[in-house]
N, C-alpha and C positions, 0 to 999 in steps of 0.2 A: 625572645619576643613573647609578649603576653598572649595567652589563648583564652577563649571563652571557657567557662566552667561546665563540663559535661554533666556533672552531678546536679547542678542547678537547673540546667536545661531539662533534664529528665524529671526532676521534681516538679517543675512548673507544668510540663506537659501532662504528666500523670495526674496531677491535681486537677487541672482543667478538664481532663477526660472524665472525672467523676461527676461533672455537672452535665448530666444527660438525662433525658426523659425515658431512655431505653437501656437501662443497665444490662450489660451482657450482650447487647445487640447493636453495638456501635454507638456513635455519638449523635444524639438528636437534641440540638440546642437552637430552638427558634428564637428570633429576636423578640425581646420584651417578655419572654416566658420566664417562669420561676428559675429555670436552669440558666437562662441568659442573665438574670439578675444575680445569681450566685457567682457566675464567672465575672460579672462586672465588679462585684465587691472584692473578689480576689485580685483582679488586675489593679484596681485602685490602691489596694493595700500594698501591692508590690511596687507600684510607682512611688508611693510615699516612702517606702523603705529604701528606694534607690535615690532619695533626695530630690525628687521631682515635685514641682507644684502642679497639682491635679485639678482639672476642671472637666465638666461634661457640657456638651452643647445642647441645643433645644431638642434634638432628636435622639440623643443618647450616645453619641460618639465620645470616647474618653481620650483626653490629652494629658500627657505629663511633660512638663517643660523644665529644662535645667536652668540653673543660673548661667550667666554668660558675662564675658568681659564687656560686651556692648549689647545689652538687652534690646536695643532698638533695631538691631540687624535682623534680617529674615532668618527663619529657622531652617535647619536641616532636619527634615521629618523622616522617621523610620517606623515601620509597623505593618499591620495587616488587619484582618477581620477576625471576629471570634464567634460568629454564628456558624451553623452547619446545615447540611442537607439532612433529611430524615435518615437515620441509620447510617450515617456517614462515618468518617474516620476521625482520629484524634489529632491529625497533623495539618490538615487543610485549613489554613487561616491561623490557628493558634501557634504554629511554628514561627510565623512572622511576628506575632505579638510577643512571643518569648524572646525572639531576636532583639526586639526593642528593649525589653526589660533587662536582658543580659548586657547589652551594650551600655545602657544607663548605669547599671551596677558596676561595670568595668571602669567607666568614667569616674564613678564615686570612689572605687577602691584605689585607683591610680592617681586620685586627686587631680584629675584633668579639668581645666576650666576652658571651655570653648569660647572662641571669639564670637562666632555665630551660635545662637542657642541651639541646643539639641532638643528635639521634640519627639516624643514617642506617642503613637496613636494606636488605639484599638477601635476598629470600625464595627458598627453594630449590625449592618445588614448588607451583605455582599452576595450571598448565594442566590437570593431571589426565591428561596423555598417558602418564606413566610407569606409574601404578598405577590408573588409572581413577577417581580421586577428586580432583575439582577443589578448589582453595583449601585444600589440605592443610596447608601450612605456617602460614598465618595462622589456620586453624582450630585448630591445635595451640597456637598462642600464646594463643588465646581460650579454651583449655581444653575444646575439643570433639573431641579425638582422644585415644584411649588406646593403650597398648602392644598390647593385643589386636587392635585394628584394624590397626596397622602390621604385625603378624605375619600377618594375614589377607589384606591387599591384596597383589596380585601383579602383576608386569610381564609382558610378552609371552613371556618365557622361563620363566615359572613361578617366578621368584624373588620372595620377599616384599619389601615395602618395608623391613622390619627387616633382612633379609639384605643388601640393597643398601646400607643405611646402615652396617652393620657393616664391609662391605668397604672403606669409605673412612674408617673411624675414628669413626663416630657410634654412638649407643646408643639404639635405639628403646625399650628397657625403662625409660629415664630420661626419657621424653617429658613426664612431669608437671612436670619441672623447667623446661620452656620456657614455661610459662604465665606471662603477665604480669598482675599485679594491676592493676585499673583505676587505682589511686592512683599508679602509676608512670608514667602517661602523661597529658600535658596535651592532646595532639592527635596525629592522624596525617593526613598529606597525601600523596596519590599523584598523580603525573603519568602519563598514558597517552595513546597515540594513540587517536583516536576509534574506529577500526575501522568506520567508516561514512562516508557522503558528505556529511553535512549541512554541516559547517563549510566544506569546500571549495566546495560549491555556493553557499553564502551569502557566500563571501569573508570569513569571520570568522577571527580569530586564535586565540581560545580558547573552549572550552565549559566552563561551570561547572556541574557535575552537582549536582542537588538530590535525585534519586531514582535508585536502582539497582533494576532489575527483580528480582523473585523468581525463583528457579531451583529446579527439581526434576530430579533425574536418577535414572532407573531402569536397572537391569541385569536383563534378562528372559532366563530359560532355559526353553526349550520342548523337552521330551524326547518322542520317539516311539520308533520301532523301525526299525533298518536292514533293508534287504532288497534283493534283486536287482532292478535296474530292468527287466529283461526278463521275469522269471518270476513276479513278485508281482502278482496281479490288482489292479485299481484299487480294488475294493470291500473289499480286505483290507489296505490300506496304513495305516500310522500315520506319516504324513509330517510331520515336525516343521517343515520349511520351508514347506509349504502353510499350516499353522496360523499360523506366524509372519508369513507374508505378509499374512494377513487383518488382523492387528494393525497392521502397518507401513503398509498402505494406508489405515487409518482414522485414524491419529494426526494427520495434517495436517488432516483434516476437523474433528476435535474442536477444534483451535486456531482454525480459521476460524469455526466456530460461536460460539466464545467472544468473538471480536472484541477490541476495545481493544488492538490491536497484540500480542495473544498469539501466540506461535509455538511450534511443536513440531517436533523433528527426530529421525529415526533416523539416526545418523551412523556407527555401527560395528556390524558383523555378522560372526559366525563360524559357519560351517556345518560340521558333522561328520557323517560322515568326509570330506566334501568330495571325493567321487569322482563322475565323470561318469555312471557306471553303477550308483550305489548310492543307494537312497532315504535321504534325510537322517534321521539318528537324533537329532540334537540341533542346536538353533540358539540362539546366545547373541547378544543385541543390546541396544543402549542406546536409551533414549528421553530426550531433553532437552526440558524444557518451561519456558517463560519468560513472565512477565507482570508488568506493573507493578501489577496488582491481585491481591491474595491470593485473592479469591473466584474469579476467573477461572483462576488457577493451580490451585486445588484442584478446580475443575470439570473441567478437562482431565485432571488426575491421576486423578480418580475414574472418568471415562469410559474412560481408558486401562486402568486396573486391571480394570474390568468387562469390557472387550473381551478382555483377556488370559485372564481366568478363564472366559470363554465358550468358549475353545478347549479347555479341559480336558475329559477324558472320552474314551471310545472309543479307549483306548490312548495318549492324549496327556496328559502332565503339565506343569504350568506352575509356575514359581517366580519370584517377584518380589523383588528387593532394591532398597532405596532408599538409596544411599550419600550422597546430598546433597539437602537441602531447606533453602533459605534464603528467608525471606520478603522481600517488597519492602522496601527499606531507604531511609528518608529520612535524608539527611545533615544535618550540623549547620548550622543557619541562621546562627549567628554567624560561623563560618568562611566560609561561602558569602558572607556580607556583606563580610568582609574581602577575599576574592578579587575580588569585584566592584569594591570601592573601589579596589584597586590596579590592576586591569585598566583602569579609567577614568583613573586618574592616569597610567598609562603610555601612554594614548591607543590602546589596543588594542580592536579589534572583538570583542565577546563576546556570548554568549547563555547563558541557563539551559537545561540539557539533562537529559533522562532517559537513563540508560545502559542499553542493551539487552543489554550483556555483563556478566557477573559479574566483580568485581575484589576484590582483597584488602581494599580499602577497605570493602566491605560487611560483611566479617567484623570488622574493627577497629571498626566502628560499634557493635558490641555491647559494647565495653569503653572507648571514648573518643570524643571529638568528632572528626569526620572531614570532610575536604575532598577533592574529586577534580577535577582539571583535565584537559580533553581538548585535544589539538592536532590539526590536520587530518591526515587520511589521504588520500594521492593516490588518486583513483578509488574511495575507500572500501574499498580492499583491506586484508585482514588475514589472518593464518594462511596466508600465500601467499609464495612467494619474491620476488614483485614488491612486497611491502609497502614503502611509502616515506612518509616525512615529511621535509620539508626541514629541514636543521639550523637555519636561521634561524627556522623556526616553533617548533621545540623550544626555542630560546633565549627566545622570547617567553613560552612557558608557564613556563619556569624563572624568568624575571624576575618574573612575577606571584607565584609561590610564594616566591621569595627575599624580596620585600618583605613578604609575609604572615608568613613565618617570623621575620623580624626583629622584627615587631610582637609576635608570639605569645611569642617567647623573651625579649622585652624586652632585646634585645642593645644594648650600648653600646661605643663605641670604647675600646681600651686607653689611648688618649692623653688621654681625658677625665678 
């Protein structure tokens, strides 16, 4: 039985890890940055080398499509994203992109001609680190992003997503053109590192995801009034940070009360004017809520909103934006069954898993049949410079997907 090439996997991942704004301090590759563009050119070159026809859509997603016995049939799409969080790891996202490149190369080497086209995708913006909007690229493909949103979303420099796209030759105003009609896709399969300790602790090779948790993200702005820290009496202050701290201290309690592995996190906070001797006039912070049960997600969301609104009044104003709400997603049972069958045929240790992290797969599940395969993460680390998955473990995950993709595309040898 043919196996993925571990040396190629290593070469691709190590090369992509070089495209970072923080050498020696993990991977920092923001979408549309110089490092993002370096990765883009590398990915396109590898797609061409694998014999794929390459195109980029209006917001910069990269697609490589194979020849097929019937090019009019819907594609079996495989891949992941190539952006990162600041000072993140080299595997979150790129491992799935490399999976796509490797499977395309195996098709080429084995002279396999699929009946249904094989399509490899490298998605430009998943993490949300650039513009505060996770799963942006896949959401655009699913028709959930419009040009107005791309002009509204901003990076840390105050540049809009639309401006950043335009600077490297893409066109946010044409975002409607990136939407994929469901009839153009037969399936989407993603490989990802687990980002948790379960597979490593249980000494298993692959996790086969059947459910991805629901995610809600809030951006909260609490506005008060600045004043001198030494001369403004305590009973006359409108301190935005004090109001924000009451919410931040409560969010975790709401998740614990909900149970069922529900989690909530305040991970980003900005205090203005950010002076040691100035009463804070404005605080902007994020709230990330996740649960595998929609009712629990909504419960924590409602409690958090109520807590925020309770801070309003007496010189304090509150504004809540909700850039992301994705319900818990059950993935396709048929593809899950194929992944399980091929895991067993390959002799790999496997288990069915719930994903506590959001992935592009959950967005694609709204338009096609989806599978998601996890490979082990050393010490469960992710979004960290020490993020690591052995290349041989990635190879096993790719082997499972390769066999599944061969079956889904109904690939046959040229020599037959």
